[in-house]
N, C-alpha and C positions, 0 to 999 in steps of 0.2 A: 645338615649335621650328621656326622658319622655315628652309626649305632654300633656299639661294641657288644659282642655276645658274652654271656656268662654273668650278667648282673644278678640274676635271681636265684642261682643255684649254689652259691658259695656256703660252705659250712665250716666252722672252726674245728670241728672234730672229724673232718673227712681225712681219710688216709691219702698220703701223697703217692698214688699209684704210678707205676711205670707203664708207658704205652709204647708199643712198637708198631710203626706203620710200614708195611711192605708195599712197595710201589712197582708196578709194571706199566708197559706202554698203554694197554687197553685193547678193546675189541668192539666191533659193532654189536648191537643188540640182536641182530638177525642177519642171515645171509641174503639180504635183499638190497636192491638198488637204492631204495629210499633210506634204509638204515645206513648203508655205506656212504651215501651223500652227506648225511649228518656227521658221521664219524670223520670222514676225510676232510670236511670243511673245518672241523675243530682242529684236527691234527695238522693239516697243511697251513693253517692260519697262524701257527705258533712261529714267532720270529726266530726262535732258537733252532727250529727245524729247517726253515728255508730263509737263508740270509740274502734276500733280494730286496731292493727298495720296495717299500710297502705298496705304493700305488701301482707300480708295474706288476707286482705279484698278485695284487687284488684283481686286476683285470685278467691275468692269465688264469688264475684259480677259478674265478666265477664264470668267465666266458668260454673257457676251453676245458679245463680239467674236470670240473664238477658236472660237466655235460657229457663227458665221455667215460671217465674212469669208474664211476660207481657201478655201472652195469658189469664191466669187466671184472672188477674186484669181487662183486657179489658172486659171479660164476666161480671164481677161485675159492671163495669161502665155502660155497656149497660142496666142494670136493672134500673138505676136511671137517665140516660141521657134524656134530654128533647129536644123538637124542638128548644128551645132557646139556648141549649148547656148544659154545665156542671152546675148542680145546684149551686155549690160553686161559679163559676164565675158569674152567673146571679145574685145571691144574693149579692155578694161582690160589683158588679157594682151598684146595687140598693142602698146599704149602702153608697157608695161613692157619688152618685148623691144626695141622701137625706141629707147627712151631709154637702155637699157643699152648698145646698140651705139654710140650717139652719144657717150655719156660716156666709154666705153672708148677711143674715138679721140681724145678731148680731154685725158684725164688721163695723167700720167706713171706714177702708181702704181696699185695695185689699187682698182677702184671696182665696187660691186655694186648692182644695182637689184632690188628685190623688191616684190611686191604684197601688200597686206593689205586686208581688208574689215572695216568696223565690225560687220557682222552677216553670219552665214553663213561660208562658207569660200572662200579661206584667210583665217583671222582675222588681226588685227593682231599678236597674239602669235606666230602662225605665221611671219609675214613677218619680225618682229624676230629670232626664233630662227634663221631661215635666215641672216640677215645676221650674227648673232653667230658662227655656225659657220664663216662665210667670213672671219672675222677683221676685221669692220668695227668699228673702235674710234672712229670718227667718224661720226655719224649725222645725216642730214637727213630730217625727216619732211615729206612734201609731200601734204597732203590735197587731193584733186582737186575742191575747192569754191572757185571764184574769190572768192565773197562770203562773208564770215565770218558764221556763226550759231552760237550755243551748241548748237543741235540737231545740228549736223554737225561743224564743226571743234572745238568744245568737247568733244564726245563722243570724237573721235579723240584729243585730248590726254589725256582721262581714261584711255582704254584703253592708250595708250603709257606713261603714268605708272604705271598699275597693273602692267603687265608689267615695266617696268624696276625697280620696287620689289623684285623678286625676283632681280635680277641682282647677283652679287657685285661685278663690275667694271662700273660704269655708264659708258657711252660719252659722249664729248663730244656734245652734243645741240643741234641747231638746228631750230626748228619754224616752218614757214611758215603763217601763219594767214589770209592773204588775198592776192589779186593782182587785185582787181577793176578797178583802174585802171592796171595794168601796160601800158605802150605796146605791147609785143609782143603781148600778149593782145588789146588793142583792135584792133590792126591785123589780126591773124589773123581776128577776127570780121568786120571790115569787108571783108576780102578774100574771105571765104567768101560773104557776102551779095552782094557786087558780082559775083562769078563767076556766081551764079544769075541775077542780073538781066541780065548780058551774054548769057546763053543765051536767056532767055524774056521779058525785060523786067520791070520792077518792078510790083508790085501797087499798088493805090490806098492801102493802109495796111500798114505794117509793125508787127507786134506783137512786143514783147520779153516773152516769158512766163517767169517765174521760179517756182520752187516756193514755195508759200505757207507761212507760219507764223502762229500765232494773233496777233491784233492786240496782245494784252497783252504779248507778248514784246518788241515794239517799245517799248511804254510803259515796260517794266521795264529798258530799256537795251540791248537787242540791236541792233547796228548794221546788220543784214542789209538792212532796207528801204532805208536810205540808200545802201548800197553798190550795191544793184541799180539804183537810180535813176541813180547816177553812171555805172555801166557802160553803161547804155542811152544816156545823154546823150552820152558820149564816142564811142560807135559811131555815133550819129546825126550827130554833128559830123563824124566822119571820112567819112561818106557824103554830107555836105552836104545833109541833109534838113531841110525846114521843120518846125516844131513840129506842124503839122496832119497830117503824113505818118506819124507814128509814135506809139506809146504803150506804156506798161508795164502788164502785167497779171500776175496771180498765179493759179496752178493748184494742183490736188491738195489742196484743203482736206478736212478730216476732222472730223466732229463738228458740234455745233450752235453753238459760240461764234463770234464774228466773227473772221475771218482777214484778212490783208492784202488790200486791195482796190485797184483793181477786179478782180473775178473773171473769169478768162479765159473760161469758158463763157458767163457772162452777156453779156460784151461781144460775143462772136461771134454770139450770138443776136440782139443788138440792132443790129449794124452794117448788115445789109441794109436794115432799116427806115429807116436814116439815109442811104441812098443809096450805101453802100459795097458794091460787088459783088465786089471781089477783095481778098484779104489774103495776106500772107506772114507766117509765124510762125517765130521763131527762139528758141531756149532757151539763153541764154548762161550760165546757172548750172549746166548739166549738161556735164561734161567728156566724157561718152560717151552715146550713145543707149541708151535703156533703156525700161522699161515706160511711164514717165511721158511720154516723148517719142513713142515709136513707136505706143503704143496710146491713151493718153489724148489727146495732141494730134493725131496724124496720123490717128486713126480716130474717136474719140468727138467731139472738137471739130470736126473736118472735117464730120462729119454734122450737128452743131448749126448750123454756118454755112450749109452748102448747104441744109439743111432749112428755114432761115429765109428763104431767097430769095437767098443768095449764089451767085455764078456760078463763081468760081475760088478755090480754097484751095490753098496750097502751103506745106508744111513744109520748112524749110531745116535739114538735119541738123547735129548737133553737130560740134565740131572733131575728135572721135574720134582716129584715129591719123594725121591729116593732117601732112605735114612741118612746116607752120607751127606746129602745136600741139606737136610733139615738140621743135622748136627753143625754144619758149617754156618748156617744162618743163626743158629742159637749161639755159636761161638762169637760171631760178629756182634750180635746184640749184647751178649754178656761183656765183651771187651769195651763196649761203649756205654755200659751202665756202671762201670767200675766206680766204686765209692758211694753210689747211691744207697744200696741196701745196707752196706756196712755203716754208713753214717746214721742210719735210723735205729740200729740196734735190734734186739729181739722183738718179735711180734707183741709179746705181753707188755714190754716196756713202751712200745709204740702206742698201744691202746691206752695205757695209763696216761701217757703224755698228751694224747689227743683229748682225753677226758678233762685233764687239768687245764688245757688250752681253752676248751669250751667254757669251763667254769669261770675262768678269769675273764673271758670275753663277755659272758653274760653279766658278770659283776660290774662291768662298765657300760652296759646298755645294749649289747648285741642280742639279737633274737635267736641266732642259731650258730 
């Protein structure tokens, strides 16, 4: 028999609070092989991430990958780990706290912001449960992936749906699946890049590096590639860049099948031979700096470029907890709560309505 949560804590006079769940990919608990094995097992077992027949992939994952990759990945994480922990977790919590403060100042009624991770802790289920216990009857899910992919945003939706399928009282739900061409997002990226250029001058070439996915995902209908291209084009236009000054590349490929191209590492090895001696790299698809930006781009790929004869490599950090980024997240949340606060009216009227609701419920036998 299925047990549904929420049976014991309902109150007729409870405020219908708004909840915002920020979701990112996740991170291991520690930069150790054991922790990475747990994390990678959960991550790579997601059928949204790896679209290979389950039995075949089960054998590959358990007999090969989980016996080799955890140690290598742990060594990479050790290069970026801080005293406060994983950079992704630290920044994600900063974003959550800052967004909560900003939304609390904007809304008349209760609003709560929590963090959930697709893999690792805190889980999406953990974040949703915290919102439920705070009385969030209206829920906005905001995956921190500007460009939609089934491997990321689709996976978040699956996890949210799986969790809510066990709730007795399912909240009103609004789900943000992309913001790749949002003007505030584009302007925030352009402002970040422009600020770096004002300090040290622009490089000869600006690379927009996005996380890769297998080429067949695009062929099968995933819009991710197109949305990455649009993001880069809009930012380049905002910066008034000629077509020869910028390009889109894809990083973090895994396995032997073709992924989205051109590959970031190949391009960085080739550019010096084409006469390009300085590059700036920005990663617009990442909402927070993490292993893929701090170690893969700013360490591995820096070495590739300089080793091939490049003279200056500069990585421009993600938007992280920048004020412009928090404003964007607040705007996205506000656009997707449209009508909720207005429908309830002023706080005093809401409180009186809840008192009357409880009074009527008690008159017909309710306890609370």
